[in-house]
C-alpha positions in Angstrom: 0.0 0.0 0.0 2.9 2.4 0.8 4.5 1.8 -2.6 1.2 2.6 -4.4 0.9 5.8 -2.4 4.5 6.8 -3.2 3.9 6.0 -6.9 0.8 8.1 -7.0 2.5 11.0 -5.4 5.3 10.7 -8.0 2.7 10.6 -10.9 1.0 13.7 -9.4 4.3 15.5 -9.4 5.1 14.5 -13.0 1.6 15.5 -14.2 1.8 18.9 -12.4 5.1 19.5 -14.2 3.5 18.5 -17.5 0.7 21.0 -16.9 3.1 23.8 -16.4 5.4 22.9 -19.3 2.6 22.4 -21.9 2.2 25.3 -24.4 -1.2 24.3 -25.9 -4.2 25.3 -23.8 -6.3 22.4 -24.8 -3.5 20.0 -23.8 -3.2 21.8 -20.5 -6.8 21.3 -19.7 -6.6 17.6 -20.6 -3.6 17.3 -18.3 -5.4 19.2 -15.6 -8.3 16.7 -15.8 -5.8 13.8 -15.5 -4.2 15.6 -12.6 -7.6 15.8 -10.9 -8.2 12.1 -11.5 -4.8 11.3 -10.0 -5.7 13.3 -6.9 -9.0 11.5 -6.6 -7.2 8.2 -6.8 -4.7 9.3 -4.2 -7.5 10.3 -1.8 -9.2 6.9 -2.4 -5.9 5.0 -1.7 -5.4 7.0 1.5 -8.9 5.9 2.6 -10.8 9.1 2.1 -13.5 8.1 -0.4 -15.8 11.1 0.3 -13.1 13.6 -0.6 -12.1 11.4 -3.6 -15.7 11.7 -4.9 -15.7 15.5 -4.5 -12.3 15.7 -6.2 -13.6 13.7 -9.2 -16.6 16.0 -9.5 -14.7 19.3 -9.1 -11.1 18.6 -10.2 -11.7 16.2 -13.1 -15.0 17.4 -14.5 -16.1 20.9 -13.4 -12.9 22.8 -13.4 -11.6 21.7 -16.8 -15.0 22.3 -18.3 -15.2 25.8 -16.9 -11.7 26.6 -18.2 -12.5 25.3 -21.7 -15.8 27.3 -21.7 -14.0 30.5 -20.7 -11.3 30.0 -23.3 -14.0 29.4 -26.0 -15.9 32.5 -25.0 -12.7 34.6 -25.1 -11.9 33.4 -28.6 -15.5 34.1 -29.7 -15.3 37.6 -28.3 -12.0 38.2 -30.1 -13.5 37.0 -33.4 -16.5 39.3 -33.0 -14.3 42.3 -32.2 -12.1 41.6 -35.2 -15.2 41.2 -37.4 -16.6 44.5 -36.2 -13.2 46.3 -36.8 -13.1 44.9 -40.3 -16.7 45.9 -41.0 -16.1 49.4 -39.7 -13.2 50.1 -42.0 
């Protein structure tokens, strides 16, 4: 059990580094979702299933979804602004 916990902590550290080093936003969000799943698995292994369930809901589903929606909205606003500027000229 101890080796599994140490392995999970190492995977969490590697995935956190991957999130920071990734340039593409979509890949960052996918890595963030994987990071949330690893945390949920860690909580489950360390015998905290209620926190693990909350982590799956928030860290692996809700947060990446909110980030992707915000990025999509920002891109859409930029396109509308660019279109209005071109139309005004």
